N, C-alpha and C positions, 0 to 999 in steps of 0.2 A: 492507756488513751483513746479519748477517743477516734475515730474512724472520719469524725468532719474535721477536726483537728489537727493540722499540721502544724507541726513543732518546727525548729531549729535545733540544730545540734547540740544547743545550750540547754535543750528542754523547755525556752518557750515559746508560745505562739507567735508563727509567723503569721497567720491571716489562712483561710479560706482560700486554695487557688494557689499563695504566691508561697514562691519554695527561692531560696536562695543555689547559689549557683551548684555550689560542693555538696548540697544535696538532691538535686536537682542530676546531677552528675552521677551518683551512690546510689540512686534506687532511680534512674531510669526510666525500667521500664511501667513504676508504679505513675509516674511522673503524666510519661503519656496513655498509659490506661484510665488516671481521673480526666486528663481532658477528654478522652473520646465518652467516658461517663457520666462524664457529674459538669464540664464546661470549660471553659480557658483558664488556663493557668498561665500564671503569670513566675517569670524568670525574676530574681533582682542582681543585681552586681554589689558589692560592697554600699547594698542597700537600697541601693534606686532599681525602679522596673525600668529592666533594658526589654525585655522581649514578649513577649505572649506568644503560649500554643493554644492553638484549636484544632479540634478533628476537622479532619481532610471534606464529610460533608455539609460542616460549617463554613469551613473555607470559601467548597465550591458552592453556595448558596449567590451571596452578593457578589462574585467574580462568573457567572456564569458568562457567559456572549451571549448577547445580542443577537435575538434571528428573525427573519419576519412568519417564521413557523409559529412562535409564538403569539404573534400578532393574529396570524388564520384562525389556532385554538379559541382563541379567547371570545376573535368574532363569530367564530361559530357555536357558540354555546351562550353565544347571547340574546334576551328575548328581542334585540330589535333581527333577528337575522333572514329577517326575512321584507324585510321592507327592500324594495328594489334603489336605490341609488342611481339617480343620470347625470352620468359626469357631464359638463359643458363643455362644446371644445371652443376652442375661440382661433374665429378665421382671419385673419391677418394677412396683408398682403406681402408678398414677399420683394424683398430689389434683389435688382443684379451688382453686382459685387466684381468691379476691375482687377485681377487677380496682377 
């Protein structure tokens, strides 16, 4: 059996990266290894896709929390980093409020 073809218990091809629940349970180490090495793996229950398993790094990439540090790093590497940006201040009257 070629390593790129995953087969179900009856020997028929199930599709690259697609596992039946019982096969994933029986060969869990291989299931996880393939998710890490070859990409996302789908788990089917009763013939329908149920869940997907991905490498932790692939999961963290789009789910990384946003921070101002990333924006500062991008701006510091910009070809326009030496352009002076003046912030316009708005002077407006302040009114008294009775509390």
